[in-house]
C-alpha positions, 0 to 999 in steps of 0.5 A, a space after each residue: 479601447 478599440 484594440 482591446 475589443 478586437 483582441 477580446 472578440 478574437 479570443 471569445 469567438 471560438 468559445 461562443 462558436 464552440 469550435 477552433 478558428 484559424 486567425 480571424 481577419 478583422 473584415 471577416 463577416 460574423 454571419 457569412 464567414 464565421 457562422 455566428 447566429 443571432 443568439 451567438 451575437 447576444 452571447 458574444 456581446 455579453 461575454 465581451 462585457 464580462 471579460 472587459 468589465 464594460 457595459 454596451 448600449 445595444 439599443 441602437 445596434 443594427 445589422 451593419 454593426 454586426 456585419 464584420 469583426 471591425 464593425 462590431 468592435 467600432 460599435 462597442 467602442 462607440 456605445 460604451 455605457 459609462 459606469 456610475 
């Protein structure tokens, strides 16, 4: 699942940021390196949920979870809400 999430983040980031991106390193900082904003973070998580047909518990998300592409993928993979 984590690999699917990483792939989806790479696919969705250019759409959320509204610009083309070269290859995105997994350790790229979402805010400093890529220029993601807090509003963009919400949009990215919503897009991830829609594209992967998942639900993510964002109640406990921290700044560290949003530090890099890898951190976000790890958080999403570890905080999926099971479907009823």
